[in-house]
Legacy VTK file of the C-alpha trace (Angstrom):
# vtk DataFile Version 3.0
C-alpha trace
ASCII
DATASET POLYDATA
POINTS 82 float
11.950 7.367 12.475
10.527 5.311 9.623
11.774 3.126 6.822
10.831 3.787 3.233
7.815 6.073 2.903
6.520 3.923 0.033
5.177 1.417 2.565
3.589 3.936 4.957
-0.003 3.073 5.766
-2.982 5.440 5.780
-2.942 5.222 9.592
0.619 6.501 9.699
-0.228 9.428 7.428
-3.132 10.225 9.789
-0.719 10.121 12.781
-2.620 7.222 14.358
-0.808 4.733 16.603
1.161 1.928 14.976
-0.725 -1.376 14.947
-1.057 -4.594 12.967
-2.812 -2.765 10.100
0.446 -0.966 9.354
2.268 -4.284 8.920
-0.499 -5.690 6.715
-0.404 -2.565 4.547
3.382 -2.881 4.177
2.985 -6.540 3.195
0.483 -5.486 0.514
2.943 -2.887 -0.782
5.709 -5.465 -0.880
3.605 -8.083 -2.704
2.470 -5.428 -5.165
6.029 -4.315 -5.819
7.250 -7.893 -6.284
4.470 -8.538 -8.799
4.526 -5.284 -10.779
8.178 -4.315 -10.277
7.122 -0.826 -9.212
5.645 0.856 -6.144
1.907 0.699 -5.618
1.977 4.353 -4.602
4.627 6.653 -6.044
5.071 10.419 -5.928
7.694 13.134 -6.143
7.146 14.248 -2.535
5.974 12.885 0.796
2.849 15.058 0.665
2.054 13.767 -2.822
2.568 10.218 -1.618
0.257 10.772 1.353
-2.538 11.965 -0.946
-2.238 8.857 -3.109
-2.129 6.513 -0.116
-5.072 8.176 1.632
-7.154 7.896 -1.542
-6.075 4.271 -1.969
-5.739 4.566 -5.749
-3.237 2.326 -7.487
-3.006 0.394 -10.742
-4.259 -3.154 -10.360
-1.878 -6.082 -10.541
-1.690 -7.705 -13.972
-4.216 -10.445 -14.691
-1.277 -12.771 -15.462
-1.135 -13.348 -11.696
-3.563 -15.605 -9.882
-6.879 -14.296 -8.660
-6.040 -15.257 -5.050
-2.873 -13.119 -5.196
-4.726 -10.193 -6.765
-7.507 -10.474 -4.172
-4.986 -10.640 -1.322
-3.191 -7.496 -2.493
-6.540 -5.723 -2.917
-7.483 -6.587 0.670
-4.103 -5.656 2.089
-4.128 -2.283 0.315
-7.682 -1.442 1.305
-7.883 1.870 3.129
-10.979 0.568 4.955
-9.405 -2.717 6.058
-11.053 -4.124 9.208
LINES 1 83
82 0 1 2 3 4 5 6 7 8 9 10 11 12 13 14 15 16 17 18 19 20 21 22 23 24 25 26 27 28 29 30 31 32 33 34 35 36 37 38 39 40 41 42 43 44 45 46 47 48 49 50 51 52 53 54 55 56 57 58 59 60 61 62 63 64 65 66 67 68 69 70 71 72 73 74 75 76 77 78 79 80 81
């Protein structure tokens, strides 16, 4: 069972085990949503959402926010986060 699918990480869509990366991804989604007042990844279906998440494409946060915040969200929503 999961919470909202809007915060599902690429690892979860790939059926990999839950780990700290999943929490960091969710934090990035939350910070993005608080800044832009919309989901970073949005789709009409779970399969559509998975495609967007796995590609890692989202609209950047507005430049009205600080560079450190924008950089943090970019790192947290990186599909190649290490």
